[in-house]
DOTOR-645037 format. One line per 8 residues: number of its first residue (from 1); their letters; for each residue x, y, z of N, C-alpha, C. Coordinates in steps of 0.2 Angstrom, whole numbers. Atoms other than C-alpha are relative to their C-alpha. Layout:
BEGIN
NUM = a = X Y Z X Y Z X Y Z  ...
//
This chain:
BEGIN
1 = mtivywcg = 5 5 5 35 -368 -39 -6 3 -1  7 -3 1 19 -358 -36 0 5 -6  0 -5 5 25 -344 -47 1 -3 -7  -1 3 7 32 -356 -61 -7 -3 -3  6 3 2 15 -365 -61 -5 5 -3  5 -4 4 4 -350 -64 2 4 -5  -2 -3 5 15 -341 -75 2 -5 -7  -1 3 6 18 -356 -86 -5 -3 -4
9 = gllpdags = 6 2 5 1 -358 -93 -3 -7 2  2 7 -1 -3 -374 -84 -8 1 2  8 -1 -2 -22 -378 -79 -1 4 5  1 -5 -5 -28 -364 -70 -6 -2 5  5 2 -5 -38 -373 -57 2 -3 7  -3 1 -6 -36 -376 -39 2 -8 1  -1 7 -1 -37 -395 -39 7 -2 -4  -6 2 4 -24 -397 -53 6 3 4
17 = ffmtlgif = -6 -3 -4 -12 -385 -43 2 -4 6  -2 3 -7 -13 -393 -26 2 -7 -1  -3 6 2 -11 -410 -34 7 0 -2  -6 -1 2 4 -404 -43 5 2 6  -4 -2 -6 11 -396 -27 1 -7 5  -1 6 -4 8 -413 -17 5 -5 -3  -5 5 4 18 -424 -30 7 4 1  -7 -3 -1 32 -411 -30 3 0 6
25 = itfiiace = -3 0 -7 34 -409 -12 2 -8 2  -1 7 -2 33 -428 -9 6 -3 -4  -6 2 4 46 -431 -23 6 3 3  -6 -3 -4 58 -419 -14 1 -4 6  -1 4 -6 55 -429 2 3 -6 -1  -2 7 2 58 -445 -6 8 0 -2  -7 -1 2 75 -438 -14 4 1 7  -4 -1 -6 80 -432 3 1 -6 4
33 = glglmlsc = -1 6 -3 77 -449 10 4 -5 -3  -5 4 3 87 -457 -3 7 2 2  -7 -2 -2 102 -446 1 2 -2 7  -1 2 -6 100 -450 19 2 -8 1  0 8 0 99 -469 16 7 -1 -3  -6 1 3 115 -468 5 5 3 5  -5 -3 -4 124 -457 17 1 -5 7  -1 4 -5 121 -470 31 2 -7 -2
41 = afgdfgta = -3 6 3 125 -484 20 7 0 -1  -7 -1 2 142 -478 14 4 3 6  -4 -3 -6 147 -467 29 4 5 -3  -4 -5 3 155 -455 16 -3 4 -5  4 -5 4 148 -440 8 2 0 -7  -3 0 7 158 -441 -8 -3 -6 -4  3 6 4 153 -460 -12 -8 0 1  8 -1 1 134 -456 -7 -2 4 -5
49 = avvnnmyi = 2 -5 5 134 -441 -18 0 -3 -8  -1 3 7 141 -451 -33 -6 -5 -2  5 5 1 129 -465 -31 -7 3 0  6 -3 0 114 -454 -28 -1 4 -7  0 -3 7 118 -444 -44 -1 -5 -6  1 5 5 120 -460 -54 -7 -3 0  7 2 0 102 -466 -48 -5 5 -2  5 -6 4 94 -449 -52 0 0 -7
57 = lasmlvsg = -1 0 8 102 -449 -69 -4 -5 -4  2 6 3 97 -466 -73 -8 0 0  7 0 0 79 -464 -67 -3 6 -4  2 -5 4 77 -448 -77 0 -3 -8  0 2 7 83 -457 -93 -5 -5 -2  6 5 2 70 -471 -92 -7 2 2  7 -1 -2 56 -462 -85 -4 3 -5  3 -4 5 51 -454 -101 2 7 -1
65 = fyvsfdlv = -2 -7 -1 59 -438 -97 4 2 -7  -5 -1 7 72 -439 -112 -2 -5 -5  2 5 5 66 -455 -120 -6 -3 1  7 2 0 49 -461 -124 0 -6 5  0 5 -6 44 -473 -109 0 -7 -4  1 6 3 39 -487 -121 6 -2 -4  -6 1 4 56 -486 -130 6 -2 4  -6 1 -4 67 -490 -115 0 -9 -1
73 = pvwlvwlk = -2 7 2 75 -507 -118 -3 -5 6  4 5 -4 68 -523 -110 4 -1 7  -5 2 -5 83 -526 -99 0 6 6  0 -6 -4 80 -509 -91 -7 1 3  8 -1 -3 61 -511 -87 0 0 8  0 -1 -7 65 -514 -69 2 7 3  -3 -7 -3 74 -497 -67 -6 5 -1  6 -5 1 58 -489 -74 -5 1 6
81 = ylgvmtya = 4 0 -5 48 -495 -60 3 1 7  -4 -1 -7 61 -493 -46 3 8 0  -2 -6 0 64 -475 -51 -4 5 3  4 -5 -3 57 -460 -41 -3 5 -5  2 -5 5 57 -449 -56 -6 -3 -5  6 3 4 45 -461 -66 -6 2 3  6 -2 -2 31 -458 -54 -1 7 1  1 -7 0 34 -440 -52 -2 3 -6
89 = yagllriq = 1 -2 6 35 -437 -70 -7 -2 -3  6 3 2 20 -448 -74 -6 4 4  6 -3 -3 9 -440 -61 -1 7 -2  1 -7 2 13 -422 -66 -3 0 -7  4 0 6 8 -426 -84 -7 -2 0  7 1 0 -7 -435 -80 -5 5 3  5 -5 -3 -14 -421 -69 -1 6 -5  2 -5 5 -12 -409 -84 -3 -2 -6
97 = ldvsdpty = 2 3 7 -17 -420 -99 -6 -6 1  5 6 0 -29 -433 -92 -5 1 6  5 -1 -6 -38 -429 -75 -6 4 -3  6 -4 2 -49 -415 -82 -2 -2 -8  1 1 7 -49 -423 -100 0 6 -4  -1 -6 4 -43 -408 -109 1 -2 -7  -1 1 8 -43 -406 -128 4 6 -3  -5 -6 3 -31 -396 -139 -2 0 -7
105 = pcsfgreg = 2 -2 7 -35 -388 -156 5 -3 -5  -5 2 6 -26 -395 -172 1 6 -4  0 -6 4 -21 -378 -178 5 -1 -5  -5 1 6 -10 -375 -194 6 1 3  -7 0 -2 7 -379 -192 2 -6 5  -2 6 -4 5 -395 -181 -2 -6 -4  2 7 4 3 -407 -196 4 -5 3  -4 6 -2 7 -424 -191 1 -1 7
113 = qygacyvd = -3 1 -7 9 -420 -173 -5 -5 4  3 5 -4 5 -435 -162 -4 -5 -5  3 4 4 -1 -444 -178 -8 2 -1  8 -1 0 -19 -436 -175 -2 6 -4  1 -7 4 -18 -419 -183 3 0 -7  -2 0 7 -16 -418 -202 -4 4 -5  3 -4 5 -20 -408 -217 0 -4 -7  -1 3 6 -23 -413 -235 5 4 -4
121 = aqaenpte = -5 -3 3 -7 -410 -244 -1 2 -7  2 -2 7 -15 -409 -261 -4 6 -1  5 -6 1 -26 -394 -257 4 6 -2  -2 -6 2 -23 -378 -265 2 5 6  0 -5 -5 -25 -367 -249 -1 -4 7  2 5 -6 -22 -379 -234 -3 4 6  3 -4 -6 -27 -365 -221 -8 -1 0  7 0 1 -45 -367 -228 -4 -7 1
129 = vafpngti = 3 7 -1 -47 -386 -226 0 -2 6  3 1 -7 -56 -392 -211 5 -7 1  -4 6 -2 -46 -405 -201 -5 -5 2  4 6 -1 -53 -422 -201 -1 -1 8  0 0 -7 -49 -422 -182 2 7 3  -2 -7 -1 -51 -404 -177 3 0 7  -3 0 -8 -45 -408 -158 3 -6 1  -4 5 -2 -34 -419 -150 0 -1 8
137 = sgesildf = 0 1 -7 -36 -426 -133 7 -1 4  -7 1 -4 -23 -426 -119 2 -7 1  -2 7 -2 -25 -445 -117 4 -2 -7  -3 2 6 -19 -446 -136 8 2 0  -7 -2 0 -4 -436 -132 4 -5 6  -2 4 -5 0 -447 -116 2 -7 -3  -1 7 4 -2 -463 -128 6 1 -5  -6 0 5 10 -456 -140 7 0 3
145 = ygtpdihp = -6 0 -3 24 -453 -128 1 -7 5  0 6 -4 20 -470 -119 0 1 8  0 -1 -7 16 -463 -102 -4 -5 4  3 6 -4 12 -476 -89 -7 3 2  7 -1 -1 -7 -477 -86 0 -1 8  0 0 -7 -6 -473 -67 -3 6 2  4 -6 -2 -18 -461 -58 5 4 4  -4 -4 -4 -9 -446 -50 0 -1 7
153 = gacwaill = 1 2 -7 -16 -451 -33 5 -5 2  -4 6 -1 -7 -468 -35 8 3 0  -7 -2 0 9 -459 -40 2 3 6  -2 -3 -7 9 -448 -25 0 -5 5  0 6 -5 5 -464 -14 7 -3 -1  -6 4 1 20 -473 -22 6 4 2  -6 -4 -2 32 -458 -19 0 0 7  0 1 -7 26 -458 -1 4 -6 3
161 = vfavvfrl = -3 6 -2 31 -476 0 8 0 -1  -7 0 1 48 -473 -7 3 5 6  -3 -5 -5 51 -458 6 0 -4 7  0 4 -7 46 -470 21 5 -5 -1  -5 6 1 56 -485 14 7 3 1  -7 -3 0 72 -474 11 1 1 7  -1 -2 -7 71 -468 29 0 -6 5  0 6 -5 67 -485 37 7 -3 -1
169 = iaylflrf = -6 3 1 82 -492 28 6 4 3  -5 -4 -3 93 -477 34 0 -2 8  0 1 -7 87 -481 52 3 -7 1  -3 6 -1 92 -499 50 7 0 -1  -8 -1 1 110 -494 44 2 3 6  -2 -4 -6 111 -482 59 0 -5 6  1 4 -6 104 -495 71 4 -6 0  -3 7 0 112 -511 66 7 0 -4
177 = gtprrang = -6 0 4 126 -505 54 7 -1 5  -7 0 -3 145 -507 59 1 6 2  -2 -7 -2 149 -493 70 7 2 -1  -7 -3 2 164 -482 66 5 0 6  -4 -1 -6 169 -480 84 2 -7 3  -3 7 -4 180 -495 92 -4 0 7  4 1 -6 171 -502 107 5 -3 5  -4 2 -6 184 -503 121 7 -2 -3
185 = ggccggpp = -7 3 1 202 -509 122 4 6 -1  -5 -5 3 218 -499 119 -1 2 -6  1 -2 7 217 -490 104 7 1 -4  -7 0 4 236 -490 100 4 -5 2  -5 5 -1 242 -507 104 0 -2 8  0 1 -7 240 -506 123 -6 3 4  6 -3 -4 228 -502 137 1 8 1  0 -8 -1 224 -483 141 5 1 6
193 = qkrqqqqs = -4 -3 -5 236 -474 153 -3 6 3  3 -6 -3 231 -460 165 6 4 2  -4 -5 -2 240 -444 170 -1 0 8  1 0 -7 242 -449 188 2 6 4  -3 -6 -4 253 -434 193 -5 6 0  5 -5 1 238 -423 188 -7 -1 2  7 2 -2 223 -432 194 -2 3 6  3 -2 -6 212 -425 207 -2 -6 4
201 = pksleqes = 2 5 -4 206 -435 222 -7 -3 -2  6 3 3 189 -437 214 2 -5 -6  -1 5 5 197 -446 199 3 -6 2  -3 6 -3 207 -457 210 -5 -5 2  5 4 -3 192 -464 218 -4 -3 -6  4 3 5 184 -467 201 4 -5 -4  -5 4 3 199 -477 195 -2 -7 -1  2 8 -2 193 -494 202 -7 -1 -4
209 = kkdpdrge = 6 1 2 176 -491 194 0 -1 -8  -1 1 8 172 -497 176 -4 6 -3  3 -5 4 169 -484 163 -5 -2 -5  6 3 4 152 -488 154 2 2 -7  -1 -2 7 159 -479 138 5 -4 -3  -7 2 3 176 -488 136 0 -8 2  -1 7 -1 173 -506 143 5 0 7  -3 1 -7 183 -513 158 8 1 -1
217 = dsaastek = -7 -1 1 200 -510 150 2 7 3  -2 -7 -2 199 -491 155 1 -1 8  -1 0 -8 197 -497 174 6 -4 1  -6 5 -1 211 -510 172 6 4 -1  -6 -4 2 223 -497 165 4 2 5  -4 -2 -6 229 -491 182 4 -5 3  -3 6 -3 233 -508 188 6 -2 -4  -5 2 6 243 -512 172 6 5 0
225 = gpvavelt = -5 -5 0 253 -496 173 1 4 -7  0 -4 6 258 -484 159 4 -5 -6  -2 3 6 262 -491 142 7 2 -2  -7 -2 3 281 -491 136 -1 1 -7  1 -2 7 281 -482 119 7 0 -2  -7 -1 3 296 -485 108 -1 5 -6  0 -6 5 299 -469 98 4 -1 -6  -4 0 6 306 -467 81 6 4 2
233 = etaaatep = -6 -3 0 323 -461 78 0 8 1  0 -8 0 318 -443 75 -4 2 7  3 -1 -6 306 -443 90 4 -1 6  -4 2 -6 318 -451 102 5 6 1  -5 -6 0 330 -436 98 -3 6 4  4 -6 -2 317 -424 104 0 0 8  -1 0 -7 319 -419 123 -8 0 2  7 1 -2 303 -425 132 -2 6 5
241 = rtstvrkq = 3 -7 -4 292 -411 140 -1 -3 7  1 2 -7 293 -411 159 -7 1 3  7 -1 -2 276 -414 166 0 3 7  0 -4 -6 272 -402 180 -7 0 2  7 -1 -3 256 -400 192 -1 7 -1  2 -8 0 248 -383 188 -7 0 1  7 -3 -1 232 -374 192 -4 0 -6  4 -1 5 217 -375 181 -1 7 -2
249 = ltnidvsd = 2 -7 3 213 -359 170 -7 1 0  7 0 -1 195 -363 170 -3 -5 5  4 4 -5 182 -372 181 -3 -6 -3  2 7 3 180 -387 169 2 -6 3  -1 6 -3 179 -404 175 5 -4 -4  -5 4 4 195 -414 170 2 -6 4  -2 5 -4 195 -427 183 0 -7 -3  0 6 4 190 -441 170 6 0 -5
257 = gveevsid = -5 1 4 206 -446 162 -1 -3 -7  1 3 6 208 -451 144 6 -4 -2  -6 4 2 219 -463 134 5 5 -3  -6 -4 2 236 -455 132 2 -2 -7  -1 2 6 241 -455 114 6 5 -3  -6 -5 4 258 -447 107 0 -1 -7  0 0 7 261 -444 89 7 1 -2  -7 -1 3 278 -447 80 -1 0 -8
265 = fsslgyev = 1 1 6 279 -443 63 7 3 -3  -7 -2 3 294 -442 51 0 0 -8  1 0 8 297 -438 32 -6 1 -2  7 -1 2 279 -432 31 0 4 -6  1 -4 5 275 -426 14 -7 -1 -3  7 1 2 258 -423 5 0 4 -7  1 -3 7 254 -420 -13 -7 1 -3  6 -1 3 239 -414 -23 1 -2 -7
273 = ptrpprri = 0 2 6 235 -422 -39 -1 5 -6  0 -5 5 239 -408 -51 5 -2 -5  -4 1 5 249 -407 -67 6 6 -1  -4 6 -3 264 -408 -62 -3 0 8  3 0 -6 259 -414 -44 4 6 5  -3 -5 -4 261 -400 -31 1 -2 7  -2 3 -8 269 -404 -14 -2 6 5  3 -4 -5 260 -396 0 4 0 6
281 = lnnisghi = -4 1 -5 270 -403 14 7 -4 -2  -6 2 2 288 -407 13 5 -2 6  -5 3 -5 299 -419 25 -1 4 6  2 -2 -6 289 -414 40 1 -5 5  -2 5 -5 296 -423 56 -1 3 7  1 -2 -7 293 -422 75 -4 -5 4  3 4 -6 286 -429 91 -5 4 4  5 -4 -4 270 -423 99 -2 -4 7
289 = eagtlvam = 1 4 -7 269 -429 118 -7 0 1  7 -1 -2 252 -433 125 -1 5 5  1 -4 -5 244 -421 135 3 8 -1  -3 -7 2 252 -405 126 -5 4 -4  5 -5 3 243 -390 119 5 3 -6  -4 -1 6 251 -388 101 -3 6 -4  2 -5 5 249 -372 90 4 0 -7  -3 0 6 252 -373 72 -1 7 -3
297 = mgpsgagk = 1 -7 2 256 -356 65 4 0 -7  -3 -1 7 261 -349 48 -4 4 -4  5 -4 4 254 -338 34 -5 -5 -4  5 3 4 240 -343 23 3 -5 -6  -3 5 4 245 -358 12 6 -3 2  -6 3 -3 259 -364 23 -1 -7 1  1 8 -1 251 -381 25 -3 -2 7  2 2 -7 243 -380 43 -6 -4 0
305 = ttllnala = 5 4 0 226 -387 39 2 -7 -4  -2 6 4 234 -400 27 3 -5 5  -3 4 -5 245 -405 41 -4 -3 6  5 2 -4 231 -406 53 -4 -6 -2  4 7 3 221 -418 41 5 -5 0  -5 5 1 237 -428 38 1 -5 7  -1 3 -6 239 -431 57 -6 -3 2  7 2 -2 220 -434 59 -2 -6 -4
313 = qrdsggkq = 2 4 5 220 -446 45 -6 1 -4  5 -3 5 208 -436 35 2 1 -7  -2 -1 8 207 -436 16 -1 7 -1  1 -6 2 209 -419 9 2 1 -7  -1 -1 7 210 -422 -9 7 -1 -3  -6 2 3 228 -428 -11 2 -6 3  -2 7 -3 239 -442 -5 7 1 3  -6 0 -4 254 -444 7 5 -3 -4
321 = tpetsily = -6 3 4 271 -448 -1 2 -6 4  -1 7 -2 277 -466 1 5 0 6  -4 0 -6 291 -461 14 -3 3 6  3 -2 -6 279 -454 26 -1 -5 5  1 4 -6 278 -462 43 -3 4 5  3 -3 -6 265 -458 56 -2 -5 5  1 5 -5 264 -468 72 -3 3 6  4 -1 -6 252 -467 87 2 -4 5
329 = nghpstaa = -2 4 -5 260 -473 103 5 -6 -3  -5 4 4 273 -481 91 -4 -6 -4  3 4 4 260 -490 81 -3 4 -6  2 -3 6 253 -487 63 -8 2 2  7 -2 -1 235 -479 62 -4 -6 -1  5 5 0 220 -491 64 -7 4 1  6 -3 0 202 -488 64 -2 2 8  0 -2 -7 203 -488 83 3 7 2
337 = vksrcgfv = -3 -7 -1 215 -473 82 -5 5 -2  3 -6 3 204 -463 71 -7 1 5  6 -1 -5 189 -466 84 2 3 5  -2 -3 -6 199 -459 97 3 7 -2  -2 -8 2 202 -442 87 -6 4 -1  5 -4 2 191 -428 86 2 6 -4  -2 -6 5 191 -414 73 -5 6 0  5 -6 -1 183 -397 76 2 4 -6
345 = fqddlmls = -1 -3 7 181 -388 58 0 7 2  1 -7 0 184 -369 56 -7 3 0  7 -2 0 166 -367 51 -4 -5 4  4 4 -4 153 -373 63 -5 -3 -4  5 5 4 143 -387 54 -6 -2 5  5 2 -5 128 -386 65 -7 3 -3  7 -1 3 109 -385 61 -3 6 4  2 -6 -3 102 -368 65 -6 -1 5
353 = mltvreti = 6 0 -4 85 -374 71 1 -4 7  -1 3 -7 92 -385 85 3 3 5  -3 -3 -6 96 -380 102 7 -3 2  -7 2 -2 113 -382 110 0 -7 3  1 7 -2 107 -398 120 -2 -4 -5  2 4 5 99 -405 105 6 -2 -5  -6 1 4 115 -403 95 5 -5 3  -5 4 -3 126 -411 108 -3 -7 1
361 = mvaaelkl = 3 7 -1 113 -425 110 0 -4 -7  -1 4 6 113 -429 92 7 -2 -1  -7 2 1 132 -430 92 1 -7 5  0 6 -4 130 -442 107 -3 -6 -3  3 6 3 118 -453 98 4 -3 -6  -3 2 6 129 -454 83 7 -3 2  -7 2 -1 146 -456 91 1 -5 6  -1 5 -5 144 -466 107 -2 -7 -1
369 = ppnttkqr = 0 7 2 145 -484 107 -8 -3 0  7 2 0 128 -493 103 -3 -4 6  2 3 -7 128 -502 120 -1 5 5  0 -4 -5 128 -486 129 -8 2 1  6 -1 -1 112 -483 138 -3 7 -1  3 -7 1 100 -468 135 1 4 6  -1 -5 -6 102 -462 153 7 2 0  -7 -2 0 121 -463 151 1 6 -5
377 = kiervenv = -1 -5 5 120 -453 135 -2 7 3  3 -6 -3 109 -440 144 5 3 5  -5 -2 -6 122 -439 159 6 3 -4  -6 -2 3 136 -437 147 -1 7 -4  2 -7 3 128 -423 137 -1 5 6  0 -5 -6 124 -414 154 7 2 2  -7 -1 -2 142 -416 159 4 4 -4  -5 -5 5 149 -408 144 -3 7 0
385 = idtlglsk = 3 -6 0 136 -394 144 3 4 7  -2 -3 -6 141 -390 162 8 1 0  -7 0 -1 160 -393 159 2 7 -4  -2 -5 5 160 -380 144 -4 7 1  3 -6 -2 149 -367 153 -5 2 -5  6 -2 5 134 -369 141 -7 -1 3  6 2 -3 121 -372 154 -6 6 -1  5 -6 1 113 -354 152 -3 0 -7
393 = vansrigg = 2 0 7 111 -357 133 -2 -7 -2  1 7 2 107 -375 133 -6 -1 -4  6 0 4 89 -372 127 -1 5 -5  1 -5 5 93 -359 115 2 -3 -6  -1 2 7 93 -361 96 8 2 -2  -6 -2 3 110 -362 87 0 7 -4  1 -5 4 104 -349 75 4 1 -6  -4 -1 6 111 -343 59 -2 6 -5
401 = mgmrgisg = 2 -5 5 107 -333 43 -8 2 1  7 -3 -1 91 -322 47 -3 -3 7  3 3 -6 89 -331 64 4 1 6  -4 -1 -6 95 -325 81 2 -6 3  -2 6 -4 104 -338 91 6 2 5  -6 0 -6 120 -340 103 5 4 -4  -5 -4 2 135 -329 102 5 -4 -4  -5 4 3 151 -334 92 4 -4 4
409 = gerkrtal = -3 4 -4 160 -340 107 -3 -6 3  5 6 -2 145 -351 112 0 -5 -5  0 5 6 145 -358 95 7 -4 0  -6 3 0 163 -362 96 1 -6 6  0 5 -5 161 -371 113 -5 -6 -1  4 5 2 146 -380 106 3 -5 -5  -3 3 5 156 -386 91 5 -5 4  -6 3 -4 170 -391 104 -4 -6 3
417 = atelitsp = 4 5 -3 156 -401 114 -1 -6 -4  2 5 4 151 -411 100 6 -5 -1  -5 5 1 168 -419 99 3 -2 7  -2 1 -7 171 -419 118 -5 -6 3  5 5 -3 156 -431 120 3 -7 1  -3 7 0 167 -446 116 7 0 4  -7 0 -4 182 -440 127 6 -2 -4  -5 3 4 194 -441 113 7 1 2
425 = silfldep = -7 -1 -3 213 -444 116 4 6 -4  -3 -5 5 218 -432 101 -6 5 -2  4 -5 2 209 -416 98 3 5 -5  -3 -5 6 212 -407 81 -5 6 -1  5 -6 1 205 -389 79 3 4 -5  -2 -4 6 206 -379 63 -2 7 2  1 -7 -2 208 -360 69 -6 1 4  6 -1 -4 196 -361 84 -1 7 3
433 = ttgldsht = 1 -7 -3 198 -342 88 -1 4 -5  2 -4 5 194 -336 71 -7 3 1  6 -4 0 180 -322 71 -2 0 8  2 -2 -6 180 -321 90 5 6 3  -4 -6 -3 185 -306 101 6 -3 4  -6 3 -4 201 -307 111 -2 -3 6  1 4 -7 193 -311 128 -3 -7 -2  3 7 2 182 -325 120 5 -5 -2
441 = alevvhil = -4 4 3 196 -331 111 5 -4 5  -4 2 -6 207 -332 127 -4 -5 4  4 5 -4 193 -342 136 0 -6 -4  1 7 5 192 -355 121 7 -3 1  -7 3 -1 212 -358 123 1 -2 7  0 3 -6 210 -359 141 -3 -6 1  4 7 -1 198 -373 140 4 -5 -3  -4 4 3 209 -381 128 7 -2 4
449 = kdlclsgm = -6 2 -4 224 -380 139 -2 -4 7  2 4 -5 214 -387 154 -2 -7 -2  1 7 3 209 -402 143 5 -4 0  -6 4 0 226 -407 142 2 -3 7  0 3 -7 226 -410 161 -2 -7 0  3 7 0 216 -426 158 4 -4 -5  -4 4 4 229 -432 146 -1 0 -8  2 -1 7 221 -426 129 6 4 -3
457 = tvicsihq = -5 -4 4 233 -420 116 -4 4 -5  4 -5 4 226 -404 108 5 3 -5  -4 -3 6 233 -398 91 -4 5 -3  4 -5 4 226 -382 83 4 4 -4  -3 -5 4 231 -370 69 -3 6 3  2 -6 -3 230 -352 74 3 5 -4  -3 -5 3 234 -335 66 1 6 5  -3 -6 -4 244 -322 75 -4 1 7
465 = prssifqt = 3 0 -7 237 -325 93 3 6 5  -3 -6 -5 239 -310 106 5 -4 5  -5 2 -5 253 -312 119 -2 -5 5  3 5 -6 242 -320 133 -2 -7 -3  2 6 3 236 -333 121 6 -4 -3  -6 3 3 253 -337 113 3 -3 6  -3 2 -5 261 -339 130 -4 -7 3  4 5 -2 247 -352 134 2 -7 -3
473 = fdtiflls = -2 7 4 253 -366 122 7 -2 3  -6 4 -2 266 -379 126 5 0 -5  -5 1 5 273 -381 109 -3 4 -6  2 -4 6 274 -370 93 2 -4 -6  -1 3 7 274 -378 76 0 5 -6  0 -6 5 279 -364 64 1 -3 -8  -1 2 7 277 -368 45 1 5 -4  -1 -5 5 283 -359 30 1 -5 -6
481 = qgetayfg = 0 3 7 279 -365 12 1 -8 1  0 7 -1 276 -383 18 6 -3 4  -6 3 -3 292 -385 28 0 3 7  0 -2 -6 296 -383 46 5 5 1  -4 -5 -1 302 -367 52 3 0 7  -2 1 -8 302 -370 71 -4 -6 2  5 5 -3 295 -385 81 4 -1 7  -2 0 -7 298 -383 100 -4 3 5
489 = pvdgivkh = 3 -3 -5 294 -376 116 -2 7 -1  2 -7 1 285 -359 116 6 5 3  -5 -4 -3 299 -352 127 6 1 -4  -6 0 4 313 -356 114 -1 3 -7  1 -1 6 305 -349 99 4 7 -1  -4 -6 1 313 -331 102 8 -1 -2  -7 1 1 331 -337 103 1 -4 -6  0 4 7 328 -349 88 0 5 -6
497 = meevglpg = 1 -5 6 322 -335 77 6 5 -1  -5 -5 0 335 -323 82 7 -3 -3  -6 4 2 349 -336 78 0 -1 -7  1 3 7 342 -342 61 -3 6 -4  4 -4 4 332 -327 56 4 5 -5  -3 -5 4 336 -312 45 6 4 4  -6 -3 -4 353 -303 49 -2 6 4  1 -6 -5 352 -291 64 -7 0 3
505 = cklpaktn = 7 -1 -2 334 -296 68 0 -2 8  1 0 -7 330 -294 87 -6 1 3  7 -1 -2 314 -295 96 0 7 3  1 -6 -4 309 -277 100 -4 0 6  3 -1 -7 303 -271 116 -7 0 0  8 0 -1 285 -273 121 -3 -2 -7  3 2 7 281 -283 104 -2 -7 2  3 7 0 270 -298 103 4 -5 -3
513 = vadwvrll = -4 5 3 281 -313 100 -2 -3 -7  3 3 6 268 -320 88 0 5 -6  0 -5 6 267 -304 77 8 1 -2  -6 -1 2 286 -303 77 2 -7 -4  -1 7 3 288 -322 72 -3 0 -6  4 1 6 275 -320 59 3 5 -5  -3 -4 5 284 -305 51 6 -3 -2  -6 3 2 301 -314 51 -2 -6 -5
521 = ecmsstnr = 2 6 4 292 -329 43 -1 2 -7  2 -2 7 285 -319 29 6 3 -3  -6 -3 3 301 -309 26 5 -6 -2  -4 6 2 310 -326 25 -2 -3 -6  4 3 5 297 -333 13 2 5 -6  0 -4 5 299 -318 2 7 1 -3  -7 0 2 318 -318 1 2 -7 -3  -3 7 2 319 -337 -3 -1 0 -9
//
């Protein structure tokens, strides 16, 4: 802005420059506050962006930027004075054309401009004719355009009021608005159930205590026993996974169980609105048992992320086909179900200036129920930090472009922590090992494996994991061109691919199963 000001031929004095800079910065702050208010009001970026753009465009149209201010229809007068653009534009014009009372010469070629400069049309040589009004004042130009008579200082103060009011309204929406997270109760038609065969003695002692984050239902769940789940026909045909007690792979705390939620889906299809409509997923069916670690594999464009979004009930720009059926513990999706789901994106969406502890604390403030005490939030944040081994970098900044920060593995664990803060029943991760070295990727997958001990269902997409990572998963979901190529236990994929794969294909000795399966899948797709 500084370069544009001095190169644009505006008033070359310090007072005018700093007044222009003040109005410009305050206008930006007011617009940021507007976006924050709309985001808090609608809770959806797409809707907030549309409303914000409509407001800014309408404000520009009636502020005198495109149409003279005094030509705005009477029925839109209210919008003139409720638009932030009105005061920003009027203030900038007043600084240049009114504050220092500048005058401009009526030179040849500006005949009739602003109604004040003119020449005698009957003269033989107009260039030698003296102008009756040899100069024109900035005030005359402002009057010609109908610019509001508001001092630049008042314009700056009004913009500051807009910025404060927008942020105050945003706070009220966050503080008293309807929370997106359900406050207690079973999320899928019944009380929460615990994985009693895998609980430690510490967790058994805590079962009789009330969980302050979920209400009394979580404490009463053990007394009532597990919920009977009626599976769909497709899911009932799937052999249930045998639950066995195993040792943890990491030292994270999994003593606090979560609500167990299984997923049954049949005839799942997904289309994007192109011409003609493009089918991304086609007739996907299966059953994912609670407390399992599921890996979705397949080449780019196979539909892994789309399937993740569909199971997580996230909008990805298309629509599910009418025959699609997705049940959670035998019940359709509700707002309570969505509140029990966590989603970790492939790209880490975190502010580089915040520390690890501050990032997780912001997630706790936004996601935990409003009745959660400040002390309980702090305890929960510290517990998650200790659980994921982030204590050494808790006070380090996230970092980003041009700023040193934590390592890639620590960023992944921080992103995971922002979702674990609510102890979700189902955790979705989009390629959690992308960009990590093999050792760090194995550590992340081991953490996900141990989270399943608490009853959490973990579903992630992954590209060609190494052998040790591949064997860590319980279930493999192999996709090919939007269809199921294999869905079952990890130990059965070799036999299945040898039976239905290309003629004569056998797993070579000392070969990574994931690489071999990926090669067969690509060859099969090419031959279709």
